[in-house]
N, C-alpha and C positions, 0 to 999 in steps of 0.2 A: 161763233167760236165754240169749240168744245173744251173741256177741262179734264185733266186726269187726276184721280184720287191716289192717295198713298198706297193702297193695297195693289193697285195695277202697277205702280212704279216698282214696288218691292218684288212682286212676282216676275216682272220683266227683267230685273236685275239679277235676282238670285237663281242660278241654274239649277239649284237643288229643290226648288219649289215645284210641285206637281203642275201648277198653273203657268209655269215658266214660258213654254213655247207659244201658248195662246196670248199671253200678256205681252211678250216681246213682239209678236206680230201686231198687236194693238198699238203699242207705243211707237214702234218703228213706222208703221203705216201712218199714224197720225202725224208724226213729225216730218214725214216725207210727202204728205198729202197737199191739199190746196187750201184748207181751212186753218185759221189761227188755232193754236192749242194753248190754253191757259194753264200755267203752273202757278199754283198758290204758294207763297212763301211758307206758310205753316205746314203745307203738304211736304214740301222739300225738307223742312227741318225734321218733321216726323219720319220721313224716309230715312235720314242719316241716323236718327235716334234708334230706329228699329233694326236697320241692317248692320249696324255696328255694335249691337247689343249682344254680349256673349250669353245671356240667359235666353235669348231668342234663337240665335243661330250658332252652330258650332261647325266650323270656325266662323266667327263674325266677319264681316267685310271690313277691312282696314279703313280708317277714317279717310285717308288720302285717296283711296279708290272710290269711296262713296262720294266724295266731293268732286272727283274727276268725272263720275257718272253724271253728276248734276251739271257740271260745266258742259259736258257733251250734249245733254238735252237742251240746256239753255242756248247753246250755240246754234241750234236750228233756227233757220230764218222765220219759221212759223211759231216759234215759242214766245209767249207773252207772259212775263211775270206779273202776277195778280197780288195786290196788296189792299189793305183797307182804304177805302175811299172816304170822301167827306160825308156820304150818306151812310157809312157803315153802321153806326150806332142805331139809326132808325131801322134799317133793314134787319139787323141783328134782333132788335127788339120785337119786330113783327114775327120774325121766324121763331124766336124762343117762346113768345107768348102764345102764337098760334099753334105751335107744335108741342106745347107744354114741356119745354126743354128745361132740364136741370142737370146738375153734375157734369159728368164727362161728355155728354152729348153736346154740350156747349162748344166743344171743339168743332163738331160737324156743323153746327149752326154758324160758326165763324166762316168756315169754308163755303158753306152755301151763300151766306151773305156776300162774300167776295165775288163769287160766281155771278150771282144776280146783279150786283152793282157794276160788273164789267160786261154785262151782256152775254154771258155763257149761254148757249142755247141747250147744251147737254153735258152732264157730269158723267164720266165714265167711271164706274166703281162697282165693287162687289159687296159694298157695305149697305145693308138694308136700312140702317138708320136714317139714311138720307131721304127715304120715302115719307118721312114725317114732314117734309118741306114741300107741299104740292105746287108751289110756284116755281120750283127748280125741277126741270126734267132730268131724271137719272136713268142710266141704263147699264146693265151688267154686260159688258161685251165678251165675257168668258163663257156664257151659256148659249 
């Protein structure tokens, strides 16, 4: 299973982003491929928070359209919703202490823990903060 991070989803959704075309190909290709695609709930929440924020985008995506986008992604037969597992705290602890994580990067550790607990083989992201978690393979599909 692969997983998609927030930035890839935001770029794929927002046609005004310079990375839009490449990210759209990544997301569309993944959801039409052969391998399950993990979508972490915190990633989906963050996606809505970013694209609907008028301080980030002018104009922002209307909430109804952002939620429609999520429904479209989730409707793919390959989409798998990822959430905290029974092992989450243990995995999160290992990642946070091993990566010396504090503050806002805790959010990334949470996503990494969900990916690891659900057997994600690779997280597609352009966020370099995930490289602090060597047990999770990450790749920037936009370069």
